[in-house]
C-alpha positions as CSV (number, residue, x, y, z in Angstrom):
1,M,29.6,-0.8,-41.8
2,T,29.3,0.8,-38.4
3,S,28.9,-1.2,-35.3
4,K,26.6,0.1,-32.5
5,A,28.0,-2.3,-29.8
6,W,29.5,0.6,-27.8
7,P,27.3,3.4,-26.4
8,I,27.8,6.9,-27.7
9,F,28.4,9.3,-24.9
10,S,26.4,12.4,-24.8
11,S,27.9,15.8,-24.2
12,E,25.1,16.5,-21.7
13,T,26.1,16.5,-18.0
14,P,24.1,14.9,-15.2
15,N,21.8,16.8,-12.9
16,G,21.5,19.8,-15.1
17,A,25.1,21.0,-14.4
18,S,26.4,23.3,-17.2
19,G,29.7,21.6,-17.4
20,W,31.8,18.9,-15.9
21,G,33.0,19.7,-12.4
22,E,30.3,22.3,-11.8
23,A,27.4,21.9,-9.4
24,A,23.9,21.1,-10.6
25,A,21.4,23.9,-10.6
26,N,19.4,22.5,-7.6
27,V,22.4,22.3,-5.3
28,G,22.2,24.7,-2.3
29,N,18.5,25.4,-2.9
30,P,16.1,24.7,0.0
31,A,14.1,21.4,-0.2
32,S,10.6,21.7,-1.5
33,P,8.0,21.9,1.3
34,P,6.2,18.7,2.3
35,P,2.7,18.2,0.8
36,P,-0.1,19.8,2.9
37,P,-2.1,17.4,5.1
38,P,-5.4,16.1,3.7
39,T,-8.2,18.6,4.1
40,N,-10.8,15.8,4.8
41,P,-9.0,13.0,6.7
42,Q,-11.0,9.8,6.7
43,A,-12.4,8.4,9.9
44,R,-10.7,5.3,11.1
45,I,-12.5,2.2,9.8
46,R,-13.3,-0.4,12.4
47,L,-12.1,-3.8,11.1
48,T,-12.0,-5.9,14.3
49,T,-14.5,-8.6,13.3
50,I,-15.4,-10.5,10.1
51,G,-18.7,-8.7,10.2
52,D,-16.9,-5.3,10.1
53,V,-14.8,-6.5,7.1
54,A,-18.0,-7.7,5.4
55,K,-19.6,-4.2,5.9
56,E,-16.6,-2.6,4.3
57,V,-16.7,-5.0,1.3
58,K,-20.4,-4.1,0.9
59,K,-19.5,-0.4,1.0
60,L,-16.8,-0.9,-1.6
61,Y,-19.3,-2.7,-3.8
62,R,-21.9,0.1,-3.5
63,E,-19.3,2.8,-4.2
64,S,-17.9,1.1,-7.3
65,R,-21.4,0.4,-8.6
66,A,-22.3,4.1,-8.1
67,G,-19.1,5.2,-9.8
68,T,-17.7,7.1,-6.8
69,L,-14.8,4.7,-6.5
70,A,-12.8,3.4,-9.4
71,L,-13.3,-0.3,-10.0
72,S,-9.5,-0.8,-9.9
73,D,-9.2,0.8,-6.5
74,A,-12.2,-1.2,-5.2
75,T,-10.6,-4.4,-6.5
76,R,-7.3,-3.6,-4.7
77,L,-9.1,-2.7,-1.4
78,A,-11.3,-5.8,-1.6
79,Y,-8.3,-8.0,-2.1
80,L,-6.7,-6.6,1.0
81,L,-10.0,-7.0,2.9
82,N,-10.1,-10.6,1.8
83,M,-6.6,-11.2,3.1
84,L,-7.5,-9.6,6.4
85,A,-10.6,-11.8,6.7
86,G,-8.5,-14.9,6.1
87,I,-6.0,-13.9,8.7
88,M,-8.8,-13.2,11.2
89,T,-10.4,-16.6,10.5
90,V,-7.1,-18.5,11.0
91,S,-6.3,-16.5,14.1
92,D,-9.7,-17.3,15.6
93,L,-9.3,-21.0,14.8
94,E,-5.8,-21.0,16.3
95,Q,-7.1,-19.5,19.5
96,R,-10.0,-22.0,19.7
97,L,-7.7,-25.0,19.1
98,A,-5.3,-23.8,21.8
99,A,-8.3,-23.5,24.2
100,I,-9.5,-27.1,23.3
101,E,-5.9,-28.5,23.7
102,A,-5.5,-26.7,27.1
103,A,-8.9,-28.1,28.3
104,G,-8.0,-31.6,27.2
105,K,-4.6,-31.9,28.9
106,P,-4.7,-33.8,32.3
107,N,-3.2,-32.0,35.3
108,R,-0.1,-33.7,36.6
């Protein structure tokens, strides 16, 4: 009965080298060029208000219903927009509370 507790080592060498102690085939070759820039860069989306975020969510909904945007992509983007809306809401409430507290403090 043979035990397979210990791995069997292969005669293959890492990185495509032909033998131990020899350099891999890609050593010394120039690096591949970076990918080309996008041909149609998207315009920057304005997301400074909750209304802007709502418009973008509506756009995602229309695009996913039309089939121009994969539902999985729309879901991921909508999740991020939801997070952004929550952060904006909390930030706005924080600023309002600070203003109320500052107005309620008596001058000494």
